[in-house]
C-alpha positions as CSV (number, residue, x, y, z in Angstrom):
1,M,48.2,67.8,62.0
2,S,45.1,69.0,63.8
3,G,44.5,72.6,64.9
4,H,45.5,71.7,68.5
5,W,49.3,71.4,67.8
6,F,50.1,74.7,69.5
7,Y,48.2,73.7,72.6
8,I,49.9,70.3,72.7
9,A,53.4,71.8,72.1
10,A,52.8,74.4,74.8
11,A,51.6,71.8,77.3
12,Y,54.8,69.7,76.7
13,G,56.9,72.8,77.0
14,V,55.3,73.9,80.3
15,T,55.7,70.4,81.6
16,A,59.3,70.1,80.6
17,A,60.1,73.5,82.2
18,T,58.3,72.6,85.4
19,L,60.1,69.3,85.7
20,G,63.4,71.1,85.0
21,L,62.8,73.7,87.7
22,V,61.7,71.1,90.3
23,T,64.8,69.0,89.5
24,L,67.0,72.1,89.9
25,R,65.4,73.0,93.2
26,I,65.9,69.5,94.6
27,V,69.6,69.5,93.5
28,L,70.3,72.9,95.0
29,D,68.5,72.0,98.3
30,Y,70.5,68.7,98.5
31,R,73.7,70.6,98.1
32,R,72.7,73.2,100.8
33,L,71.7,70.5,103.2
34,R,74.8,68.4,102.6
35,S,76.9,71.5,103.3
36,A,75.0,72.3,106.5
37,L,75.3,68.7,107.7
38,A,79.1,68.7,107.0
39,R,79.4,71.9,109.1
40,F,77.3,70.3,111.9
41,G,79.4,67.2,111.9
42,A,82.6,69.1,112.0
43,A,81.3,71.2,115.0
44,G,80.2,68.0,116.8
45,A,83.6,66.4,116.4
46,R,85.3,69.4,117.8
47,D,82.9,69.6,120.9
48,E,83.1,65.9,121.6
49,G,86.5,66.1,123.4
50,E,85.9,69.2,125.5
51,G,84.8,68.5,129.0
52,A,86.4,65.1,129.2
């Protein structure tokens, strides 16, 4: 193996960690938005019948 194995391993490690963090951020944001939309939809259903 050449003398660059540490650099290559570190690059793969940083890439894997970055992709993992980006994926985690997307999943958490998706859950937050889904929850907010559910609350928004529930409030809209409640307000729909008032005033009629």
